C-alpha positions, 0 to 999 in steps of 0.5 A, a space after each residue: 529534530 533529534 537524530 532519532 526523529 530525523 530517521 523517520 520518514 513520516 516525522 521528517 515529512 511532518 516536521 522537516 523543511 518540506 512539511 509546508 508543501 505536503 498535501 497528503 500523508 498516510 501511514 499504517 502499522 509502520 509497514 508503508 508510509 505514503 506522502 504526496 507533496 507539491 514542492 517548489 524548485 530547489 533543494 529537496 535533500 533529506 537525511 539518512 533514514 532507515 527506509 527504502 524510498 520510492 518517489 514518483 514524479 507526477 508532472 514530468 519535465 523537471 531537471 533533477 541533479 543529486 545523489 540518491 545512493 548510487 552516485 551523482 546523476 543528472 536526469 530529466 523526470 518523466 511524467 509518472 516516472 520513478 526515483 529510488 533512494 537508498 536506505 541509510 543514505 543522506 541523499 542530495 537532490 535539487 530540482 529546477 522547478 516546482 514539482 508534484 511527487 508521491 513518495 512511498 517508504 518501506 521501513 527496513 525493520 518491517 521489510 528485511 525479514 519478509 524479503 529474507 524469507 522470500 530470498 532464502 535469507 540472501 536479500 540485500 537492498 544493495 541489489 537495487 542498482 538504480 539508486 539515481 536517475 529515473 526509471 519507468 515501470 508499468 507494474 509499479 505505476 499500476 500498483 501504486 495507483 491502485 494503492 492510492 485509490 484504495 486509500 482515498 476510498 478507505 482512509 489510511 491503508 490497512 495492514 493487509 493492504 499495505 503489506 500486499 501492495 508492498 510485496 508486489 512493488 518489492 517483487 517488481 523492483 527485484 525483478 528489474 534488478 535482475 535478481 527476482 524473488 522466488 516464485 510460489 507454486 500452487 495454491 494453499 492447502 485445503 486446511 489453510 484455505 478453510 483457516 483463512 476464511 474462518 479468520 477473516 470472517 471472525 475478525 471482519 471488524 479488525 485491522 487483520 494483517 497479512 503477517 497474522 494470516 500467513 503465520 496462521 498457515 505457516 507461510 511467509 507473507 510474500 509467499 502467502 500473498 501469492 498462494 492465496 491469490 492462486 487459491 481464491 482468484 483475488 488477493 487477500 485484501 479484495 477477498 476481505 472486502 467481499 466478505 465485508 460487503 456480504 456481511 453488510 448486506 446481511 445486516 442491512 437486510 436482517 437488522 435495524 442497526 444504523 449504517 454507522 453501527 454496521 460500518 463498525 461491525 464490518 471493519 470500516 471507520 465511518 458510514 461514509 467509508 462503508 457507503 463508498 465501498 458498498 456503492 462501488 460493489 453493489 451500485 447503490 448506497 447501503 440505505 437504498 439497498 436496505 429499502 430495496 431488500 425490504 420492498 420486493 417491488 424494487 430491483 437490486 443490482 447484482 
């Protein structure tokens, strides 16, 4: 690999010496990159990359030595615990036995401006003082598990999901570092709420991003995400899913379009993805829903 290629987290995991051990690799919009690997004992070092890399040890009890940007360390991993590797640092890492890890990378070019806006132009990745050793965070563990589960249901994370999940994790890292990001107060203005609903309804079939929505109402992605939740009671991604399921219900009831066509119309990549999402929210498959709404003797779960 060239130096340029080795700076990419995704390319490194695809083509580097750990590539044979990768089980899952997902990336979307260059906002977040997710990987899961079952790796052997030995040298897990990686080249300097322009990414902040968060790793979660899924098994625990592994002895780890190395330097992730905060000095040499020795630690025993905890199940579900995290390691954080500094950006632009060629880290060293040796593990004494096989281990299963999930990694989440934040490309600096995608996150520096978001965090600068949230910190009034004063953000620095140097504020994270735990580059080395291991740490725990129930908030980050929950956010990462939710992100992973949604990716299993819907495939590669949407840009909306990736940015929102990243903001949540970054905010918690900053809080743990003792320099929390500024807090948004209040919800969206009425005109901004209306505009958000209009955009989401008009672009159900597209991979609309948090950046696009926030720019439309003249807010930073970080503040927009929090203000949206205060206004609607759910994050933007959840609200978008609700709109997609509602639209799918209308199409199933009022048209004879195929399930595949309906899936595409509401922004899902296949009828299988729509079926998983629809069943989760309506407790029946799209096909069963169509039969039920067209047969008054059948009941529909609410």
